[in-house]
C-alpha angles and dihedrals in degrees: 000000000000124000090249092051092049091049091050092050092048091052090049090050092051092049092050093048091048093047092052097047114358117235087219089073093068121113116269092244094052131098109224140153126047103349097174120031117196122229091227093229093118094052093076090065094059117105115265112264094020117145127246102255120211123189119202121207139161093220137019110236133158089256092052092049093049092052092046090058091068101019099124112052091312092314121114126252113263090209138016119205107202117183091208113056122245116214095031100171134024118297120218097184136026100217128149087233091066110076096211092047090047089055091052091049092047093051091047091050093054094039094240128149117227116214127182128189101173111149091014087071091043095055101037122106106255088015134126098303092047088051091049095049095039093051092051091048092050088067093054128077114262101009122225130327094193140007125194136161116267086225116019121223115245111284095012123126139167128027125324094022126142121275147103120309126341134249123198133189116218112239097200096061127257124339126188127264087243088059091052093048090052092048092050092051092047096048094048095037092232130137102212141038135171117243129196117194125208116274090254087067096055092114090061091044095058094041094077142264096298092053091048092050090051092047092052087064091059101047109097120219123196099160138029130201121196137188120178117229116358106004105176096099093049100039100038110121094003108142099177099094139055094218136024121212118196141133100254143348134181121262092252093048089055091048091051091051092049091049089053091053096254124135117222129209117193120192101178118269107277098027089080092050110040097070090065093068096079089050090055092049092055092047091051092049089053095045095046088048092053089049089050092240114146138168099077130129120193128198138171115236102254095209097047107118142143108275094222126081129190109228 
């Protein structure tokens, strides 16, 4: 693949990503877009007719970068789309001892672009938070009668607009908190979550696991708010939902929710994000196909995983 061909493919990929979920929707504090741009010098060494390989990952780790270097039949990825940005903040030195700098150096060595969408995917209509809420609701009777952002983006109005988080009202009437927990686990393909009950349920909470499990079957839920990743900043003080679903919150944020009568379900940070990557890949395949752009290969990073384990 020539340098010119690789540059053309990279431009097409960026256009497709931006058309699906615009980078302009990211939070002002975020670092999104093409974070590492390759020189193109390595492209000339790729076999003629080879495809433009793109690896998708939730996080950039040493293991992900090593696998990306031989991801496509022994050839390196030409681009890595990492949901979480690396680097996130300014780098003052490019030393192998600094993980973010090591990532930059590794991408440069293999000639791969590094692209991050992060909060652009969170905020976009039909983006990550819509996927999270919609998938949970699909496991509940009746689905959703309405979906709106928890915090609307400037200038947005009505349903399905851009903004932080999502809140949905169940159309089939109330379900139980146990039903929601089961739907969260099923949608994210995980075996465990953490659940905080409202303060009024503290007696059940301290009575043991069996009492908690029984109590979950008595707590009614008419509405669900979600925020992928770390949801404390978005969900704090939000009173428009019976339960919050997010990856992680601080101890005091959970206490505040419980005091306000809200149940909280925590999945671990990236376990409520990673499942969106295959959805994005299929959307990009469809969009690039409609635009008559070919010559791409897409792959999920096989060693991308949440760093925490429940033992």
